[in-house]
Structure formats: structure tokens, C-alpha cells
C-alpha positions in Angstrom: 17.9 20.6 15.8 21.5 21.8 16.5 24.1 22.5 13.9 25.5 18.9 13.9 22.1 17.3 13.5 21.1 19.8 10.8 24.3 19.2 8.9 23.9 15.4 9.1 20.2 15.2 8.3 19.9 17.8 5.6 23.2 16.7 4.2 22.0 13.1 3.8 18.7 14.3 2.2 20.7 16.3 -0.4 23.1 13.4 -1.1 20.2 10.9 -1.3 18.4 13.0 -3.8 21.4 13.6 -6.0 22.6 9.9 -5.9 19.2 8.5 -6.7 18.9 10.9 -9.7 22.4 10.0 -11.0 21.9 6.3 -10.7 18.4 5.9 -12.0 18.2 4.9 -15.6 16.5 7.1 -18.3 13.6 5.7 -20.2 14.0 6.1 -23.9 10.5 5.0 -24.9 7.0 4.7 -23.5 7.2 0.9 -23.0 10.1 1.5 -20.5 8.5 4.5 -18.8 5.0 2.9 -18.3 5.9 -0.9 -18.1 9.4 -1.0 -16.7 11.0 -2.8 -19.6 14.6 -2.0 -20.6 15.5 -0.3 -23.9 15.4 -3.6 -25.8 11.9 -4.4 -24.4 13.0 -7.1 -22.0 10.8 -7.4 -18.9 12.0 -6.9 -15.3 14.1 -9.7 -13.8 12.6 -11.8 -11.1 14.9 -10.6 -8.2 14.6 -7.0 -9.2 10.8 -7.4 -9.2 10.9 -9.1 -5.8 13.0 -6.3 -4.3 10.7 -3.7 -5.8 7.6 -5.3 -4.4 9.2 -5.8 -1.1 10.4 -2.2 -0.6 7.7 -0.3 -2.4 5.1 -1.7 -0.1 7.1 -0.9 3.0 5.9 2.7 3.2 7.4 5.2 5.6 3.9 5.4 7.2 3.9 1.6 7.5 7.0 1.1 9.5 6.0 4.1 11.7 2.5 2.5 12.2 4.1 -0.9 13.0 6.4 0.6 15.6 3.6 2.7 17.1 1.4 -0.5 17.4 4.4 -2.3 19.0 4.6 0.5 21.5 0.8 0.2 22.2 0.3 -3.5 22.2 3.7 -5.3 22.2 4.4 -8.0 19.6 0.6 -8.4 19.0 0.5 -5.0 17.5 3.5 -5.7 15.4 2.0 -9.0 14.2 -1.2 -7.2 13.4 0.3 -4.7 11.1 2.8 -7.1 9.6 -0.1 -9.4 8.6 -1.1 -6.9 5.9 2.0 -8.1 4.0 0.5 -11.6 3.7 -2.0 -10.0 1.3 0.9 -9.7 -1.2 1.0 -13.5 -2.0 -2.8 -13.5 -2.0 -2.8 -10.7 -4.6 -0.1 -12.4 -6.6 -2.0 -15.7 -6.8 -5.3 -14.0 -7.8 -3.5 -12.0 -10.5 -1.8 -15.2 -11.7 -5.3 -16.8 -12.0 -6.7 -13.7 -13.8 -3.8 -13.6 -16.3 -3.8 -17.4 -17.0 -7.6 -17.8 -17.1 -8.8 -14.6 -18.8 -5.8 -13.2 -20.6 -6.3 -9.8 -19.1 -3.4 -7.3 -19.3 -4.4 -5.2 -16.3 -7.0 -5.3 -13.6 -9.0 -2.7 -15.5 -9.1 -5.1 -18.6 -10.3 -7.9 -16.3 -13.0 -5.8 -14.7 -14.3 -4.5 -18.0 -14.5 -8.0 -19.5 -16.5 -9.4 -16.5 -18.3 -6.5 -15.0 -18.5 -3.7 -17.5 -17.0 -0.2 -18.0 -18.8 1.4 -15.1 -17.2 -1.2 -12.8 -13.7 -0.2 -14.1 -14.4 3.5 -13.7 -15.5 2.9 -10.1 -12.4 0.9 -9.5 -10.2 3.6 -11.1 -11.7 6.2 -8.8 -10.9 4.1 -5.8 -7.2 3.6 -6.7 -6.7 7.2 -7.6 -7.9 8.2 -4.1 -5.5 5.6 -2.7 -2.6 7.0 -4.8 -3.4 10.6 -3.8 -3.2 9.6 -0.1 0.2 7.9 -0.7 1.9 11.2 -1.6 1.2 13.2 1.6 1.3 10.3 4.0 4.9 9.4 3.1 6.3 12.9 2.7 4.8 13.9 6.1 6.7 11.0 7.8 10.0 12.2 6.3 9.3 15.8 7.3 8.7 14.6 10.9 12.4 13.9 11.3 13.3 17.5 10.5 10.7 19.4 12.5 7.2 19.3 14.0 4.0 20.0 12.0 3.7 23.7 11.7 7.5 24.4 11.6 9.1 25.4 8.4 11.7 22.6 8.6 8.9 20.0 8.6 7.4 21.3 5.4 10.7 22.2 3.7 12.1 18.7 4.2 8.9 17.1 3.0 8.7 19.2 -0.2 12.4 18.9 -0.9 12.1 15.1 -0.6 9.1 15.3 -3.0 11.2 17.3 -5.6 14.1 14.8 -5.4 11.8 11.8 -5.9 9.9 13.5 -8.6 13.1 14.3 -10.5 14.3 10.7 -10.9 10.7 9.5 -11.5 10.4 11.9 -14.4 13.7 10.5 -15.7 12.7 6.9 -15.9 9.1 6.3 -14.9 8.4 2.7 -13.8 11.9 1.5 -15.0 13.6 4.1 -12.8 11.3 3.2 -9.9 12.1 -0.5 -10.0 15.8 0.1 -10.4 16.0 2.5 -7.4 13.8 0.1 -5.4 16.6 -2.4 -5.5 19.1 0.1 -4.0 16.6 1.3 -1.5 15.8 -2.3 -0.4 19.5 -2.9 0.4 19.8 0.4 2.3 16.6 -0.3 4.2 17.7 -3.8 5.3 21.2 -2.5 6.3 19.9 0.3 8.5 17.1 -1.8 10.1 19.9 -4.2 11.1 21.9 -1.3 12.5 18.9 -0.2 14.6 18.3 -3.7 15.9 22.0 -3.9 16.9 21.3 -0.9 19.2 17.9 -2.2 20.5 18.4 -5.9 21.2 21.3 -5.6 23.6 19.3 -3.0 25.6 16.5 -5.6 26.4 16.0 -9.1 27.6 15.3 -10.9 24.3 12.6 -13.1 25.6 10.8 -10.1 27.0 11.2 -8.2 23.7 9.6 -11.1 21.7 6.8 -12.0 24.1 5.5 -8.7 25.4 1.8 -8.3 24.7 -1.4 -10.3 25.1 -3.6 -12.1 22.5 -6.8 -10.5 23.6 -9.3 -8.5 21.5 -8.8 -5.5 23.7 -5.0 -5.7 23.4 -4.5 -5.4 19.7 -5.8 -8.9 18.6 -8.8 -7.2 17.1 -6.6 -5.3 14.7 -4.8 -8.5 13.8 -8.2 -10.0 12.8 -9.0 -6.9 10.8 -5.7 -7.3 8.9 -6.5 -11.0 8.1 -9.9 -10.0 6.8 -8.6 -7.1 4.7 -5.9 -9.1 3.1 -8.5 -10.3 0.5 -9.4 -6.8 -0.6 -6.8 -4.3 0.6 -4.0 -5.1 -2.0 -6.3 -4.8 -5.0 -6.9 -1.1 -4.7 -3.1 -0.3 -4.6 -1.7 -0.1 -8.2 1.8 0.3 -6.7 1.5 -3.4 -6.1 -0.9 -4.6 -8.8 0.9 -2.9 -11.7 3.9 -5.1 -10.9 1.7 -8.1 -11.4 1.7 -7.5 -15.2 5.3 -6.6 -16.0 6.7 -10.2 -16.2 5.7 -13.8 -17.0 3.0 -15.2 -14.8 5.1 -17.8 -12.9 8.0 -15.3 -12.4 5.6 -12.8 -11.1 3.9 -15.2 -8.7 7.3 -16.3 -7.2 8.2 -12.6 -6.7 5.0 -11.8 -5.0 5.2 -14.8 -2.6 8.8 -14.1 -1.6 8.3 -10.3 -1.3 5.2 -10.8 0.9 6.9 -13.2 3.3 10.0 -11.0 3.5 7.9 -7.9 4.0 6.0 -9.6 6.9 9.3 -10.5 8.6 10.8 -7.0 8.0 7.8 -5.1 9.3 7.4 -7.3 12.4 11.1 -6.9 13.2 10.8 -3.1 12.9 7.8 -3.2 15.2 10.2 -4.3 17.9 11.4 -0.6 18.0 8.0 0.1 19.5 8.1 -2.8 21.8 11.5 -1.4 23.1 9.8 1.9 23.8 7.0 0.1 25.6 9.4 -1.9 27.8 11.6 1.1 28.6 8.8 3.6 29.3 9.6 5.8 26.3 6.6 8.0 25.3 5.9 7.3 21.6 4.0 10.5 21.0 2.6 9.2 17.7 6.1 8.5 16.3 7.8 5.6 18.1 10.8 5.4 15.7 11.7 9.1 16.3 11.1 8.8 20.0 13.3 5.7 20.3 16.0 7.3 18.1 16.1 10.3 20.3 16.4 8.2 23.4 19.3 6.2 22.0 21.3 9.1 20.6 22.1 10.9 17.4 23.3 7.8 15.5 20.1 5.9 16.2 17.9 8.9 15.2 19.9 9.2 12.0 19.5 5.5 11.2 15.7 5.9 11.7 15.6 8.9 9.3 17.5 6.9 6.6 15.0 4.1 7.0 12.1 6.5 6.6 13.6 8.2 3.6 14.4 5.0 1.7 11.0 3.5 2.4 9.2 6.7 1.6 11.2 7.2 -1.5 10.5 3.7 -2.8 6.8 4.2 -2.3 6.6 7.7 -3.6 8.4 7.0 -6.9 6.1 4.0 -7.4 3.1 6.2 -6.7 4.2 8.7 -9.3 4.7 5.9 -11.9 1.3 4.3 -11.0 -0.5 7.7 -11.3 1.1 8.2 -14.7 0.0 4.8 -15.9 -3.5 5.0 -14.4 -4.3 8.5 -15.9 -2.3 8.3 -19.1 -2.8 4.7 -20.1 -5.6 2.9 -18.3 -8.3 5.6 -18.2 -7.9 6.7 -21.8 -8.1 3.1 -22.9 -11.3 2.7 -21.0 -12.8 5.8 -22.4 -11.7 5.2 -26.0 -12.5 1.5 -26.0 -8.9 0.4 -25.8 -6.0 1.3 -28.0 -2.7 -0.7 -27.7 -0.5 2.3 -28.5 1.0 3.8 -25.4 0.9 7.6 -24.9 4.1 9.7 -25.0 6.3 9.9 -22.0 5.5 13.7 -21.7 1.9 12.9 -20.8 2.9 10.8 -17.9 5.5 13.4 -16.8 2.9 16.2 -16.6 0.7 14.0 -14.5 3.5 13.2 -12.1 4.3 17.0 -11.7 0.7 17.9 -11.0 0.2 15.2 -8.3 3.6 15.8 -6.7 2.3 19.2 -5.5 -1.5 18.6 -5.2 -0.8 15.4 -3.3 1.0 17.3 -0.5 -1.9 19.6 0.3 -3.4 17.3 3.0 -0.1 17.4 4.8 -0.5 21.1 5.4 -4.0 20.5 6.7 -2.9 17.8 9.1 -4.1 14.2 9.0 -4.0 10.8 10.9 -1.7 8.5 9.0 -3.0 5.2 10.5 -6.5 6.1 9.5 -5.4 6.6 5.9 -4.6 2.8 5.9 -7.4 1.3 8.0 -10.3 3.4 6.7 -9.3 3.0 3.0 -8.9 -0.7 3.5 -12.5 -0.8 5.0 -14.0 1.2 2.1 -12.8 -1.3 -0.5 -13.9 -4.5 1.4 -16.3 -5.0 -1.5 -13.4 -5.8 -3.8 -12.8 -9.1 -1.9 -15.8 -11.0 -3.4 -15.1 -9.6 -6.8 -11.6 -11.0 -7.0 -12.2 -14.1 -4.9 -15.4 -15.3 -6.6 -15.1 -14.0 -10.2 -14.9 -17.6 -11.4 -18.6 -18.0 -10.6 -19.5 -15.2 -13.2 -19.1 -14.7 -16.9 -20.9 -11.3 -17.2 -22.4 -9.8 -14.1 -22.1 -6.0 -13.6 -24.6 -6.0 -10.8 -22.4 -8.4 -8.8 -19.6 -5.9 -8.8 -21.7 -2.9 -8.0 -23.8 -4.5 -5.2 -20.5 -5.7 -3.6 -18.3 -2.7 -4.2 -20.7 0.1 -3.3 -22.0 -1.7 -0.2 -18.4 -1.9 1.1 -17.8 1.7 0.2 -21.0 2.8 2.0 -20.1 0.9 5.1 -16.6 2.4 5.1 -18.1 5.9 4.8 -20.6 5.2 7.6 -17.7 4.0 9.8 -15.6 7.1 9.1 -18.5 9.4 10.1 -19.4 7.4 13.2 -22.9 6.2 12.0 -22.4 2.4 12.4 -24.7 1.0 15.2 -22.8 0.1 18.4 -24.1 -3.5 18.1 -21.8 -4.1 15.2 -18.7 -3.9 17.4 -16.9 -7.1 18.2 -15.2 -7.0 21.5 -14.4 -3.8 23.5 -11.0 -2.9 22.2 -9.9 0.2 20.3 -10.6 -1.5 16.9 -13.8 -3.3 18.0 -16.0 -1.3 15.6 -13.4 -1.6 12.8 -13.4 -5.4 13.2 -17.2 -5.7 13.3 -17.7 -3.6 10.2 -15.0 -5.7 8.3 -16.4 -9.0 9.5 -20.1 -8.4 9.0 -19.4 -6.2 6.0 -17.5 -9.0 4.2 -20.6 -11.2 4.6 -22.9 -8.5 3.4 -20.8 -7.7 0.4 -20.5 -11.4 -0.5 -24.2 -11.7 -0.3 -24.5 -8.7 -2.7 -22.1 -10.3 -5.1 -24.0 -13.6 -5.3 -27.5 -12.1 -5.3 -27.7 -11.4 -9.1 -26.3 -14.8 -9.8 -28.9 -16.5 -7.6 -31.7 -14.4 -9.1 -30.6 -15.3 -12.6 -30.4 -19.0 -11.7 -33.9 -18.9 -10.1 -35.3 -17.0 -13.1 -33.8 -19.6 -15.4 -35.4 -22.4 -13.5 -38.7 -20.7 -13.6 -38.5 -20.3 -17.3 -37.5 -24.0 -17.7 -40.4 -25.1 -15.4 -42.8 -22.9 -17.5 -41.7 -24.5 -20.7 -42.1 -27.9 -19.3 -45.6 -27.2 -18.1 -46.5 -25.7 -21.5 
């Protein structure tokens, strides 16, 4: 990085951090810090909530993955990754049903009422692992625009970005997160448009939009994985689900549907960066946006870095606020049999500070960012039957545990390479991932319904015994 590049990139990082801190509102009470309400207690507006859901789920790692898949498989790869955003309307509708049918104030409340405290604790552990991964996987992407892993610039930029995001998150909690999300959404859309302005004229439009093949071995297997995981993946991400309880049910549902559709379009459009690399013989090297930016010149690379900073910042501040709520509000309520009084802001602030630094430790060890998404999504496949079929239960802890732990076990076996080869569907790169998700969904669903079937058969046996007697 020469002097001009360093001045531009580091200068923007500093300006970004200062501006976000100055603009973000300060929470004056716990209701604002943990639930995003304003000082008068009014809930988040519909369009602010929509923008927040839209940008907070467009992680820096997500747009990087989308572009990398576009480079590998053309538009099929882009569609595969963009399809994860269709899970947002699915989650919104399920949360709408949960709120209107059960009156639950959070997913933990819902799980406790239907499946018991152990189910809520298992769920809490899953989402904490997810949140922990969100810290390093987003800061590492930002660091990649300042240097390579192992170089001091890489780590310095990632940590400085963490400190800036932490600063305004401490100032306002969830309220600050949602407010800055609106700004970050506009900046993201503007710079994505600027990147497309550079890319589209450099290609034949029809070739850009049709490159790729709908074959299992050409990325279609990952598209099927995404369509299967949309029924489980969103529920272990409190960055998304926490926003399902901050406004009225219908307002929330509209925001989730619109944000999900906009997210699908935005991520697919950004995947065209990777398709451009594929058409023009640009080596992605694990970071297609950076590779394309370098090939198009300093302006394009700068635009890419701005996109990554805004998307990473929107996710990271949401991660901090979700960590604070999970550990300061939800878990204590679960342990103390629920108290309505919110903890002080100071408790949530301490949690944010601790995880801001602990969460970056995996970055120094080096990790695969795409695996952080696909493997975690596989491990929670057992949540799909829990949230899709809860209407069949009134109280059934075993239904949760047989479904959840079966899915987790299959995810672990996949991660360590112990799934039998016969489970693979097709012969593409994601053949085993597809097989485990497809067969695993059926196995987890069977586990969910098994206690209900046993109970029903036992009831019939008792009834038959009484009739014979």
C-alpha cells in the first residue's frame, strides 16, 4: 500500500469511526439500550427497522462470500448465497405466529413455555457461539483491505475498526445500532451502485447475467442447501430475531418481508462482482471484491473497502447489542425464573467490551469465513422442526432435544469428516453438505414427532385398556 492508498484508506477508517460515534444517539435508559426504544419509550419505526434488518444481515463476510461464489460458479453461485436472505421473511412470519399465538416476548420465552428451560439453555448456547463468530469474521474482512493475514496492517485495521464500532455501541446499545444501520444502509447502496457503474460497462450484460450452469456440480447443490437451511438458519441469529420483538407484530412482519427481498436482490447484484472476475480471468484468491477492485484501479478498490466497512459495522454493532441482551437480560431471566426489570446499561457495556476483544482471537489464528456460515447453519438444522411444527405441541421437551441435538451431532460429524460417503447428493463441492442437510432435516423431523407419536399411542393403549376393563 503506497502513501496515497494508505492516506485514503486509513483516513476513511478514521473519519468513519468518528462520524458514527458523533451521529449515534445516546441511550438514557435500559429500555433504549436493550430494546431500541427512544427516550420516551416509543418503538422503532417501520422503515428504520426495515433498513436495520436489511443492512445488519448483509455481513462483510456475506458480500465477500457472494462475490467469491459468483467467481466460482457464475450467477448460480450468486443466487445460491442470496437465497439465504429469503429466510428473513420466513423468520418474520414464524415470529409473527409465535407472538400472536403464544404471547412470547422473545424466542427464549417461547422455548421455555413449550419445551422447558433446558431447551432454552441449549438454544442460548447455540446463539452465543454464533455471535462470537460474527465478531472475528467481520473484522477480518475489513482488515483484508489494509494488509494480508500476518501483516501488522491487517490486524491493526481490524482492531481499530473494532474499537470504533464498540465506542458507538457502548453509547447507545440497540438504539444506536438501529440508528446507524439506516446511515450504513444508504452508504452501502450508494457504493454498490458505484461499483456496478464500473463493472457493467466492462462486460456484455447478457453474459454477465447468464454465466453459469444449473447443475449440482456447478453450484446448484449450494443453492439447494440454502433453500433447506432457510427454515433453521435465521433462528440462531439474534441479530435478526431480536428485531422481531421491538415493534408491533404486523409492522415487524412487513419490515422482515421487505428487508429479506431487498437483501436477496442486493446480495445477488454484488455477486456480479465475482462473475465479472470469472468472465475476465481475474484470480479471486479468496477475496473476489478486493481482486476486482485492484484490477479496476484505486477508486474501485476504495469503493469495495467502503462497502465492507459499512456492512461489517452494521453487523458488528448489532452483534454487540445482541450479546449484551443475551447475557444481561435473557440468560439471567432464564436462571432467575424471569424478572421484568431490565439490568443497568453498565452490565451490557461490560459484556460488549469483553467480547470485542475475545471475539477477535480466532482472527489471529486464521479461519475459513465461508465455513463459519455453512457449518453453523448445518449444526442448527434441528431448529427447523421446532419452529415450523411447534403448533403440534403444547409441552414436549423431548421433541426439542431429539431434534436439536440430532442436528448438532450431524453438523459436528460433517465438520470432522465422519459422515458416510453414501450421504452425498451429487458429486459437486457441496454434495456432502447437501446430503447432510437433506437427510438430516428428515431425521430431525422424525425426532421431533417421535415423542408426540409415542404419547398418542400410549394414550390409545390406555383408552383401549379402559374399554376392555
